[in-house]
Each structure stands twice: as C-alpha cells, then as structure tokens.
C-alpha positions as CSV (number, residue, x, y, z in Angstrom):
1,X,1.3,4.5,16.8
2,X,0.4,7.4,19.0
3,X,4.1,8.2,20.1
4,X,5.3,8.3,16.7
5,X,6.3,11.9,15.4
6,X,4.1,11.6,12.4
7,X,1.1,10.9,14.5
8,X,1.3,14.3,15.9
9,X,1.9,16.0,12.5
10,X,-1.3,14.3,11.2
11,X,-3.5,14.7,14.1
12,X,-4.8,18.3,13.2
13,X,-5.7,17.1,9.7
14,X,-7.6,14.1,11.2
15,X,-9.3,16.2,13.7
16,X,-10.5,18.5,11.1
17,X,-11.9,15.4,9.2
18,X,-9.6,15.8,6.3
19,X,-8.6,12.7,4.3
20,X,-5.0,11.8,3.9
21,X,-4.5,9.1,1.2
22,X,-2.1,6.4,1.9
23,X,-0.4,4.9,-1.2
24,X,0.5,1.2,-0.6
25,X,1.2,-0.1,-4.2
26,X,4.0,0.8,-6.4
27,X,1.5,1.7,-9.3
28,X,-0.4,4.0,-7.0
29,X,2.7,5.7,-5.9
30,X,3.8,6.1,-9.5
31,X,0.5,7.8,-10.5
32,X,0.7,10.2,-7.6
33,X,4.3,11.1,-7.7
34,X,5.0,14.7,-9.2
35,X,8.7,15.0,-8.3
36,X,11.4,12.7,-7.6
37,X,14.5,13.6,-5.6
38,X,17.5,11.3,-5.8
39,X,19.7,11.6,-2.6
40,X,23.2,10.2,-2.9
41,X,25.9,10.3,-0.3
42,X,28.8,12.7,-1.0
43,X,31.2,11.2,-3.7
44,X,28.7,8.6,-4.8
45,X,27.8,8.7,-8.6
46,X,24.6,7.1,-9.8
C-alpha cells in the first residue's frame, strides 16, 4: 500500500535491492525471534 507509513520506511531498502524477509507462520516467527517485549497496560498483571 503506497500510502502506508511503512511503505516509505522500506522504500530505500527495496531501492538498494536489499531483501527484507516477511515471516508469515508462527514457527518462522519463533525461529527468528531474538527478544520478546510484553507490554501491559498500567495496573495490569500478567
């Protein structure tokens, strides 16, 4: 979507012919994950 903000973030990478992998399966995401941040609203316990 050309008007999406991330399109403009990635355009220089694409223009330089750099590959940006897109992970579409849960297992692929787990394999590529190096850190996890758990964000909770104030006053909310896990």
